[in-house]
LODOKE-785126 format. One record per residue (C-alpha): residue in one letter; x, y, z. Coordinates in pm, whole numbers. Layout:
N
A, X, Y, Z;
...
END
This chain:
457
X, 9532, 18688, 2546;
X, 9501, 18745, 2929;
X, 9335, 18437, 2908;
X, 9629, 18232, 2727;
X, 9925, 18437, 2918;
X, 9742, 18297, 3250;
X, 9694, 17952, 3125;
X, 10091, 17941, 2996;
X, 10151, 18079, 3379;
X, 9976, 17776, 3510;
X, 10203, 17557, 3307;
X, 10471, 17652, 3430;
X, 10406, 17643, 3766;
X, 10286, 17297, 3702;
X, 10600, 17242, 3530;
X, 10829, 17375, 3875;
X, 10610, 17161, 4076;
X, 10592, 16806, 3899;
X, 11003, 16917, 3847;
X, 11052, 16943, 4281;
X, 10874, 16676, 4326;
X, 11078, 16412, 4141;
X, 11400, 16590, 4309;
X, 11201, 16519, 4625;
X, 11133, 16143, 4533;
X, 11552, 16119, 4423;
X, 11655, 16256, 4761;
X, 11418, 16033, 4967;
X, 11540, 15724, 4741;
X, 11885, 15798, 4800;
X, 11864, 15846, 5156;
X, 11676, 15511, 5125;
X, 11939, 15333, 4959;
X, 12203, 15484, 5193;
X, 11982, 15307, 5522;
X, 11941, 14986, 5342;
X, 11860, 14649, 5636;
X, 11717, 14354, 5574;
X, 11385, 14251, 5692;
X, 11501, 14024, 5912;
X, 11734, 14298, 6078;
X, 11426, 14538, 6141;
X, 11172, 14301, 6167;
X, 10965, 14414, 5900;
X, 10812, 14242, 5563;
X, 11058, 14328, 5341;
X, 11334, 14518, 5465;
X, 11396, 14922, 5356;
X, 11537, 15051, 5028;
X, 11777, 14816, 4843;
X, 11705, 14550, 5046;
X, 11326, 14513, 5027;
X, 11375, 14552, 4606;
X, 11611, 14252, 4659;
X, 11325, 14046, 4873;
X, 11074, 14101, 4656;
X, 11275, 14044, 4344;
X, 11391, 13667, 4516;
X, 11037, 13638, 4582;
X, 10955, 13627, 4233;
X, 11247, 13431, 4146;
X, 11243, 13182, 4329;
X, 10813, 13112, 4310;
X, 10875, 13084, 3956;
X, 11150, 12851, 3973;
X, 10871, 12606, 4192;
X, 10609, 12662, 3969;
X, 10856, 12493, 3683;
X, 10939, 12217, 3979;
X, 11312, 12310, 3872;
X, 11391, 12321, 4249;
X, 11732, 12362, 4157;
X, 11744, 12690, 4055;
X, 11485, 12832, 4269;
X, 11733, 12705, 4544;
X, 11987, 12995, 4606;
X, 11681, 13240, 4518;
X, 11476, 13119, 4808;
X, 11773, 13060, 5045;
X, 11788, 13457, 5043;
X, 11416, 13532, 5087;
X, 11447, 13242, 5341;
X, 11741, 13445, 5529;
X, 11637, 13738, 5433;
X, 11334, 13877, 5516;
X, 11166, 13528, 5690;
X, 10850, 13779, 5783;
X, 10765, 13856, 5379;
X, 10574, 13518, 5286;
X, 10444, 13224, 5426;
X, 10460, 13117, 5062;
X, 10849, 13049, 5223;
X, 10799, 12811, 5398;
X, 10521, 12591, 5201;
X, 10729, 12605, 4932;
X, 11055, 12554, 5136;
X, 10903, 12192, 5282;
X, 10800, 12161, 4954;
X, 11122, 12116, 4810;
X, 11317, 11924, 5093;
X, 11066, 11715, 5107;
X, 11200, 11627, 4752;
X, 11570, 11640, 4854;
X, 11561, 11453, 5136;
X, 11408, 11188, 4960;
X, 11639, 11194, 4651;
X, 11980, 11220, 4836;
X, 12141, 10891, 4905;
X, 12424, 10984, 5140;
X, 12297, 10987, 5533;
X, 12482, 11268, 5668;
X, 12370, 11519, 5365;
X, 12044, 11387, 5417;
X, 12005, 11414, 5766;
X, 12147, 11825, 5699;
X, 11884, 11844, 5458;
X, 11624, 11682, 5737;
X, 11817, 11985, 5995;
X, 11680, 12257, 5739;
X, 11324, 12046, 5684;
X, 11306, 12149, 6127;
X, 11412, 12506, 6113;
X, 11173, 12577, 5878;
X, 10902, 12428, 6064;
X, 11075, 12662, 6354;
X, 11056, 12939, 6136;
X, 10755, 12937, 6008;
X, 10643, 12929, 6398;
X, 10822, 13225, 6485;
X, 10713, 13483, 6190;
X, 10330, 13285, 6098;
X, 10228, 13126, 6432;
X, 9983, 12895, 6389;
X, 10148, 12607, 6624;
X, 9837, 12362, 6607;
X, 9867, 12331, 6228;
X, 10271, 12333, 6174;
X, 10364, 12146, 6477;
X, 10126, 11818, 6340;
X, 10328, 11860, 5993;
X, 10660, 11910, 6224;
X, 10594, 11622, 6340;
X, 10478, 11355, 6036;
X, 10764, 11444, 5893;
X, 11016, 11368, 6141;
X, 10853, 11070, 6199;
X, 10846, 10996, 5809;
X, 11232, 11081, 5782;
X, 11353, 10985, 6105;
X, 11119, 10676, 6242;
X, 11410, 10423, 6298;
X, 11559, 10665, 6538;
X, 11376, 10623, 6907;
X, 11526, 10940, 7050;
X, 11404, 11132, 6685;
X, 11029, 10887, 6744;
X, 10966, 11063, 7104;
X, 11083, 11412, 6956;
X, 10844, 11401, 6668;
X, 10563, 11277, 6931;
X, 10616, 11629, 7135;
X, 10553, 11804, 6793;
X, 10229, 11586, 6806;
X, 10108, 11595, 7081;
X, 10149, 11956, 7083;
X, 9934, 11920, 6781;
X, 9627, 11703, 6928;
X, 9620, 11877, 7266;
X, 9615, 12267, 7050;
X, 9386, 12143, 6782;
X, 9157, 11927, 6927;
X, 8877, 11765, 6762;
X, 8999, 12005, 6440;
X, 9330, 11846, 6431;
X, 9348, 11672, 6113;
X, 9340, 11277, 6040;
X, 9701, 11238, 6002;
X, 9800, 11374, 6291;
X, 9577, 11200, 6474;
X, 9696, 10851, 6284;
X, 10046, 10953, 6335;
X, 10070, 11071, 6724;
X, 9880, 10724, 6775;
X, 10174, 10535, 6566;
X, 10449, 10756, 6775;
X, 10276, 10688, 7135;
X, 10293, 10292, 7069;
X, 10615, 10264, 6952;
X, 10759, 10448, 7272;
X, 10559, 10255, 7462;
X, 10733, 9930, 7290;
X, 11059, 10076, 7353;
X, 10952, 10127, 7759;
X, 10980, 10521, 7646;
X, 10593, 10564, 7745;
X, 10404, 10420, 8032;
X, 10105, 10248, 7989;
X, 9899, 10448, 8164;
X, 10055, 10771, 7916;
X, 9952, 10563, 7603;
X, 9612, 10474, 7740;
X, 9549, 10812, 7756;
X, 9688, 10960, 7417;
X, 9434, 10614, 7277;
X, 9150, 10824, 7511;
X, 9219, 11198, 7293;
X, 9225, 11044, 7018;
X, 8883, 10816, 7059;
X, 8740, 11158, 7161;
X, 8908, 11344, 6869;
X, 8726, 11119, 6576;
X, 8391, 11027, 6794;
X, 8372, 11370, 6763;
X, 8500, 11475, 6395;
X, 8234, 11180, 6302;
X, 7961, 11309, 6533;
X, 8009, 11635, 6290;
X, 8065, 11476, 5990;
X, 7901, 11146, 5961;
X, 7923, 11107, 5574;
X, 8293, 11097, 5620;
X, 8373, 10695, 5602;
X, 8789, 10761, 5640;
X, 8684, 10865, 5993;
X, 8525, 10566, 6087;
X, 8780, 10347, 5929;
X, 9066, 10548, 6079;
X, 8866, 10490, 6433;
X, 8904, 10132, 6382;
X, 9268, 10104, 6226;
X, 9402, 10267, 6543;
X, 9092, 10069, 6804;
X, 9270, 9739, 6620;
X, 9635, 9833, 6667;
X, 9584, 9936, 7030;
X, 9473, 9638, 7123;
X, 9715, 9421, 6939;
X, 10014, 9644, 7109;
X, 10284, 9363, 7277;
X, 10264, 9436, 7612;
X, 9952, 9578, 7692;
X, 9884, 9345, 7996;
X, 9508, 9309, 8042;
X, 9574, 9261, 8402;
X, 9735, 9605, 8412;
X, 9507, 9790, 8227;
X, 9194, 9666, 8427;
X, 9366, 9781, 8770;
X, 9495, 10117, 8657;
X, 9147, 10189, 8561;
X, 9024, 10069, 8802;
X, 9214, 10303, 9047;
X, 9156, 10619, 8843;
X, 8716, 10538, 8826;
X, 8747, 10550, 9210;
X, 8885, 10854, 9250;
X, 8623, 10998, 8927;
X, 8361, 10735, 8883;
X, 8132, 10987, 8660;
X, 8447, 11179, 8462;
X, 8302, 11155, 8085;
X, 8621, 11116, 7950;
X, 8769, 10831, 8166;
X, 8403, 10633, 8181;
X, 8452, 10684, 7729;
X, 8840, 10553, 7762;
X, 8724, 10222, 8007;
X, 8451, 10172, 7799;
X, 8630, 10191, 7514;
X, 8939, 10030, 7614;
X, 8755, 9717, 7790;
X, 8521, 9688, 7496;
X, 8857, 9680, 7205;
X, 9046, 9445, 7435;
X, 8710, 9193, 7446;
X, 8688, 9234, 7844;
X, 8347, 9369, 7860;
X, 8278, 9084, 8083;
X, 8503, 9306, 8367;
X, 8265, 9429, 8630;
X, 8421, 9733, 8601;
X, 8300, 9786, 8251;
X, 7916, 9734, 8348;
X, 7971, 10021, 8629;
X, 8183, 10239, 8394;
X, 7912, 10207, 8104;
X, 7589, 10244, 8334;
X, 7769, 10540, 8514;
X, 7849, 10714, 8113;
X, 7494, 10577, 8008;
X, 7324, 10781, 8266;
X, 7471, 11120, 8137;
X, 7556, 11022, 7789;
X, 7257, 10808, 7703;
X, 7277, 10619, 7355;
X, 7114, 10385, 7191;
X, 7418, 10188, 7103;
X, 7593, 10179, 7480;
X, 7180, 10060, 7675;
X, 7270, 9771, 7372;
X, 7576, 9702, 7483;
X, 7471, 9717, 7835;
X, 7178, 9470, 7811;
X, 7405, 9243, 7603;
X, 7594, 9226, 7888;
X, 7335, 9182, 8124;
X, 7200, 8906, 7983;
X, 7547, 8678, 8004;
X, 7542, 8734, 8316;
X, 7159, 8588, 8324;
X, 7043, 8942, 8436;
X, 6775, 8912, 8197;
X, 6547, 9154, 8412;
X, 6837, 9421, 8390;
X, 6890, 9296, 8022;
X, 6512, 9396, 7929;
X, 6516, 9767, 8050;
X, 6815, 9851, 7860;
X, 6646, 9728, 7570;
X, 6421, 9927, 7599;
X, 6572, 10204, 7622;
X, 6809, 10126, 7342;
X, 6476, 10120, 7091;
X, 6355, 10372, 7244;
X, 6668, 10590, 7137;
X, 6764, 10435, 6844;
X, 6599, 10565, 6485;
X, 6753, 10358, 6213;
X, 6556, 10008, 6216;
X, 6734, 9730, 6105;
X, 6976, 9851, 6437;
X, 6607, 9887, 6569;
X, 6518, 9544, 6521;
X, 6877, 9368, 6731;
X, 6726, 9551, 6965;
X, 6388, 9356, 6944;
X, 6558, 9114, 6948;
X, 6755, 9096, 7210;
X, 6450, 9216, 7462;
X, 6241, 8891, 7288;
X, 6556, 8662, 7427;
X, 6591, 8831, 7784;
X, 6164, 8823, 7806;
X, 6192, 8481, 7716;
X, 6401, 8410, 8064;
X, 6203, 8627, 8237;
X, 5905, 8327, 8160;
X, 5689, 8531, 7941;
X, 5675, 8346, 7556;
X, 5359, 8533, 7392;
X, 5563, 8865, 7444;
X, 5915, 8755, 7373;
X, 5767, 8630, 7016;
X, 5552, 8957, 6962;
X, 5935, 9136, 7085;
X, 6059, 8879, 6816;
X, 5790, 8936, 6564;
X, 5896, 9300, 6614;
X, 6185, 9260, 6522;
X, 6094, 9029, 6172;
X, 5876, 9368, 6058;
X, 6219, 9615, 6075;
X, 6424, 9331, 5907;
X, 6193, 9116, 5669;
X, 6470, 8940, 5517;
X, 6650, 8857, 5919;
X, 6580, 8433, 5953;
X, 6734, 8527, 6316;
X, 6416, 8608, 6492;
X, 6274, 8284, 6318;
X, 6441, 8107, 6459;
X, 6362, 8205, 6864;
X, 5959, 8167, 6786;
X, 6096, 7874, 6668;
X, 6259, 7738, 6999;
X, 6007, 7911, 7150;
X, 5743, 7708, 7015;
X, 6001, 7361, 7063;
X, 6064, 7478, 7424;
X, 5655, 7481, 7512;
X, 5640, 7072, 7508;
X, 5555, 7126, 7907;
X, 5379, 7399, 7863;
X, 5140, 7301, 7609;
X, 5020, 7009, 7762;
X, 4678, 7085, 7710;
X, 4621, 7065, 7372;
X, 4515, 6754, 7182;
X, 4825, 6680, 7031;
X, 5115, 6835, 7238;
X, 5443, 6722, 7034;
X, 5252, 6912, 6765;
X, 5453, 7230, 6827;
X, 5709, 7083, 6677;
X, 5568, 7098, 6300;
X, 5478, 7471, 6399;
X, 5823, 7504, 6557;
X, 6025, 7325, 6203;
X, 5730, 7619, 5995;
X, 5949, 7844, 6160;
X, 6265, 7795, 6063;
X, 6155, 7630, 5715;
X, 6045, 8007, 5713;
X, 6359, 8149, 5789;
X, 6580, 7943, 5568;
X, 6343, 8111, 5289;
X, 6392, 8460, 5349;
X, 6769, 8444, 5510;
X, 7003, 8163, 5343;
X, 7272, 8250, 5577;
X, 7088, 8078, 5880;
X, 7012, 7730, 5690;
X, 7274, 7543, 5844;
X, 7135, 7698, 6172;
X, 6787, 7547, 6081;
X, 6846, 7244, 5946;
X, 7008, 7157, 6236;
X, 6765, 7231, 6445;
X, 6466, 7064, 6224;
X, 6664, 6743, 6308;
X, 6656, 6744, 6642;
X, 6284, 6838, 6652;
X, 6103, 6591, 6347;
X, 6158, 6311, 6535;
X, 5971, 6450, 6821;
X, 5667, 6487, 6563;
X, 5300, 6297, 6679;
X, 5262, 5919, 6530;
X, 5060, 5845, 6277;
X, 4861, 5629, 6550;
X, 4839, 5908, 6886;
X, 4746, 6119, 6534;
X, 4502, 5899, 6391;
X, 4254, 5846, 6645;
X, 4206, 6208, 6715;
X, 4166, 6165, 6300;
X, 4445, 6346, 6191;
X, 4551, 6226, 5849;
X, 4871, 6349, 5677;
X, 4896, 6702, 5493;
X, 4533, 6755, 5685;
X, 4538, 7156, 5848;
X, 4569, 7144, 6263;
X, 4581, 7436, 6494;
X, 4796, 7418, 6789;
X, 4658, 7601, 7031;
X, 4763, 7708, 7375;
X, 4944, 8033, 7374;
X, 5086, 7949, 7037;
X, 4789, 7956, 6809;
X, 4886, 7883, 6479;
X, 4766, 7690, 6152;
X, 4950, 7352, 6079;
X, 5038, 7079, 5878;
X, 5005, 6726, 5993;
X, 5316, 6480, 5910;
X, 5486, 6210, 6092;
END
């Protein structure tokens, strides 16, 4: 009985506490309503009191309509959320951009469309204010401004500013679309005399650096390489970009900073793209860059340049370095082929053949090394006077040309031309008869060549 009374009293006490708590909540809630404030007014996410309830309601309603792609119905609720509680959700800006792009592209009236574009820009600015991400947002802002106002050079300049800010902040994290649009804006401004050649060159370097870093970090992403090729192709075709002016500008910069890797890379890249690698500046910059950042590709380019300038010794040095640095067999074969050509110019035909044969080992279906060996043989007539039939060297030369055609049909025309040139120099029957050499006989060509061939006249 006592126990029952105690339980009854406890229940009564609990009820009183619950009533008190409910009353307290009502008072607090009432006070909140009387002091309602929007988020934009007090700096909070949702605001307070009734305004916070309204904010959450507007967010929920506009998002539901956006999910249904009913942007027209979503808009009033979105505007309320955007203007009253702008710090409540990043989705306000993500969805806002999506909706306003839609409205801009549907709008036919130029004045109305311009107003919509202004609002789109405001959305980006407000997002930066409340959620930062300056590099990312500026990039998208610049892309959209250029998309909708590319015919207005002043707006192109404004978009360029956004894009430049984005790539400066994001650096090698810049999205591909931002890098591509940045260069498009830069070239457009240069063509409209709103940007100097130096500034355009600088922008190109920034873009190339970003893409090269991304390619290095993501070697499987083929779109990066394609984008770099497109940007380079467009850059070198920009009207008004004077070759002499470029070289002069670079020479001044090179004298000031002869070992700055970014400048050196820009000089090499730009002069390559403009087909100005025969300029002494290119070679000086390439060598300085290679000394700091040795790569097989750069060594190969320096070697080719040296060979074109008839500096076979220097070409050999850089071809050897390219071979040591290269891991791809097909590319290494290219370097061995170049080394063979350089070694021939240095007067060492046996070693030149050895290098050509190494190229064949690495790329068995490549005809060029066989053609080179044929030319080595054919040019040995004076060297090989000691053999019984000196003109037999043309037999082995043609053997190599026939082999070149067999392994690589793409060289057939070149091989055939050389065969036509060499065949008239074959030994004649009378000369061979006195040496007991008949048509179809096997014949050994000594000298440095040391090859077996077949007699034909």
